[in-house]
C-alpha positions in Angstrom: 182.1 213.7 44.6 179.9 210.7 43.8 181.0 207.1 44.6 180.4 204.1 42.6 181.5 200.2 43.6 184.7 199.4 41.7 183.4 197.3 39.1 181.0 199.7 38.4 183.7 202.4 38.1 185.7 200.5 36.0 183.0 199.3 33.3 182.1 203.0 33.2 185.7 204.2 32.4 186.3 201.2 30.2 189.2 199.9 32.8 189.2 196.0 33.1 190.8 194.9 36.7 194.2 194.2 35.3 195.2 197.5 34.2 192.7 199.0 37.1 193.9 197.2 40.0 197.6 198.7 39.8 196.8 202.4 39.3 194.4 202.0 42.3 196.9 201.0 44.6 199.5 203.3 43.3 202.0 200.8 41.4 201.0 202.2 38.2 200.3 205.5 37.2 197.0 206.1 35.3 197.2 207.2 31.7 195.7 210.5 31.3 192.7 209.7 29.4 191.9 207.2 32.3 191.4 210.5 35.0 189.6 212.3 32.5 187.1 209.8 32.2 187.0 208.9 35.7 186.4 212.9 36.4 183.4 212.4 34.4 182.3 209.2 35.9 182.8 210.4 39.5 181.9 214.1 39.4 185.0 215.0 40.6 184.5 218.6 38.7 187.9 218.9 36.7 189.6 217.8 40.1 191.1 214.6 38.5 191.6 216.1 35.0 193.6 218.8 36.5 196.0 216.1 37.2 196.3 214.8 33.9 199.5 216.8 32.8 201.3 216.2 35.8 200.8 212.1 35.4 201.9 213.0 31.9 205.4 214.3 33.1 205.4 211.8 36.0 205.7 208.9 33.4 209.3 210.0 32.4 212.5 209.5 34.8 213.6 212.7 36.2 216.6 213.0 34.1 214.4 212.7 30.6 211.6 214.9 31.4 212.9 218.2 30.1 213.9 216.2 26.8 210.2 214.9 26.6 208.8 218.3 27.2 210.8 219.7 24.4 210.2 217.0 22.1 206.5 217.7 22.7 206.9 221.4 22.6 208.9 221.3 19.1 207.4 222.2 15.7 210.6 221.0 14.4 213.8 218.6 15.7 217.0 217.7 14.4 218.9 214.7 15.7 222.3 213.9 15.0 223.3 210.1 16.9 227.0 209.0 16.8 226.7 205.2 19.2 222.9 204.2 18.9 219.9 204.2 17.2 217.9 207.4 18.6 215.5 207.0 21.3 212.8 208.2 19.2 213.5 205.9 16.7 214.1 202.6 18.6 211.9 199.3 19.0 211.4 197.8 22.3 213.6 195.3 21.9 216.6 197.5 20.9 215.4 199.8 23.8 215.4 197.0 26.2 218.7 195.8 25.4 220.3 199.3 26.0 218.9 199.3 29.5 220.2 195.8 30.5 223.7 196.4 29.2 224.0 199.6 31.4 226.6 199.5 34.0 225.8 200.1 37.0 223.4 197.9 36.4 219.1 198.8 36.3 217.2 197.0 38.6 214.1 195.3 36.9 211.8 197.9 38.2 213.8 200.8 36.5 214.2 198.9 33.2 210.4 198.7 32.9 210.1 201.7 34.0 212.8 203.4 31.8 211.4 201.4 29.0 208.0 202.5 29.1 209.1 206.2 29.3 211.1 205.9 26.3 208.2 204.0 23.9 205.8 206.7 25.6 207.9 209.6 24.2 207.6 207.8 20.7 203.7 208.8 20.6 205.0 212.4 18.8 205.9 210.2 15.7 202.8 209.2 13.7 201.8 209.1 9.9 199.2 211.3 10.8 200.9 214.2 12.2 202.9 217.2 10.4 204.8 218.4 13.4 207.4 218.3 14.8 209.4 217.8 11.3 212.1 215.3 12.6 215.4 215.1 10.7 218.1 212.1 12.1 221.5 211.4 11.1 222.9 208.8 12.2 226.7 207.5 11.9 227.0 203.9 9.9 227.8 202.7 12.6 224.7 202.8 14.9 223.4 200.4 12.1 225.8 198.0 12.2 226.5 197.4 15.9 224.8 194.3 17.1 225.3 194.6 21.0 221.8 192.6 21.1 221.7 189.7 18.6 220.9 189.6 15.1 217.1 189.2 15.4 217.0 192.6 17.6 219.2 194.2 14.9 217.4 193.0 12.0 214.1 194.3 13.9 215.5 197.6 14.6 216.4 198.2 10.8 213.0 197.0 9.6 211.8 199.9 12.1 214.0 202.3 11.1 213.3 202.1 7.3 209.2 202.2 8.0 209.7 205.3 10.3 211.8 206.8 7.6 209.0 207.0 5.0 206.6 209.0 7.3 205.9 212.2 5.9 207.3 214.4 9.1 210.4 212.4 9.6 213.7 212.4 7.5 217.0 210.0 8.3 220.4 210.5 6.6 223.1 208.4 7.5 226.7 209.3 7.6 228.7 206.6 6.2 232.2 205.7 8.2 234.3 206.2 5.3 233.1 209.9 4.6 236.3 212.2 4.6 234.9 215.6 5.2 233.0 215.5 8.4 231.7 218.3 10.7 230.1 216.2 13.8 233.7 214.9 14.9 233.2 216.7 18.3 229.9 214.4 19.2 226.2 214.1 19.1 223.5 216.7 19.8 220.1 217.9 19.7 218.4 220.7 18.1 214.6 222.2 19.1 212.7 224.5 17.4 210.0 225.3 19.9 206.5 226.8 18.7 207.0 229.7 20.9 209.8 230.5 18.3 213.2 229.7 20.5 215.5 227.1 19.7 217.6 225.3 22.2 220.2 222.7 21.9 221.0 219.7 24.2 224.1 217.1 24.4 224.2 214.2 26.6 227.6 212.5 27.9 227.6 209.3 30.1 223.7 209.8 30.4 224.4 213.5 31.6 221.9 215.8 29.4 223.4 219.5 29.4 220.7 221.8 28.0 222.1 225.0 25.4 220.1 227.9 25.7 222.7 230.7 25.2 222.2 232.1 21.3 225.7 231.6 20.1 226.2 228.6 21.3 222.9 227.1 19.5 223.8 229.1 16.2 227.0 227.2 16.5 225.0 223.7 16.4 222.5 225.0 13.9 225.5 225.9 11.3 226.8 222.8 12.3 223.9 220.3 12.0 223.5 222.2 8.6 226.9 220.8 7.5 226.5 217.3 8.8 223.0 216.9 6.6 225.1 218.5 3.7 227.8 215.9 4.2 225.4 213.0 4.8 223.5 210.4 2.3 220.3 212.2 1.1 217.1 210.8 2.6 217.1 208.8 -0.3 220.2 207.5 -0.3 220.0 206.5 3.1 217.1 204.2 2.6 219.2 202.3 0.3 221.8 202.2 2.6 219.6 200.9 5.2 218.2 198.0 2.8 221.9 197.2 2.1 222.7 196.8 5.6 219.2 194.8 6.2 220.7 192.4 3.5 224.0 191.6 5.0 222.0 191.1 8.6 
């Protein structure tokens, strides 16, 4: 492997000193593409490139690594959320507010790491992507809860409105006044993987439980289908979000 002066190496991989120094000293994880560029510049023979996947996984706290992997491996995803806007749809300010409100209190470093991981997970949402196809059913209260201030709430609703217009995303709202409701047992997620399997996932008090038994997964699929049928249509939901925006 070739050796090069630090300024020369940083310039070659387009990594300036402010971002390069923390990664070099082990205080910040390097981005996978930085490792790939460095491998070519230093002639490492693929050794640095081989670490890219490990670095990608290490960006996420252990608690959410399995979820991030399922999201990345999915061709279709369904999310039913009862208390907050789902992580994949959150703005940075909204997500930061959730981490700051958590009890027991998180340290500043924990908040920043969790926030960076949450924003990184959102890379799967882009206007140019056709998969995964994502559907979200949100309880009305998730739109109206103002735990972080009106400015953050409005920014979150505007962002939700924009994401809901993407081709691979559908957002539906479940009105609080809906009489028939199949989701009263709590929120959950469904993942249809490229390999063909379908898995479920529930989270209670920050504890994530995977659901792999076929009969339990089928029950969740049936429940999710009913919940979507009872919720407002995607078009009606956009109008509902606009209505709440007008009230903020």
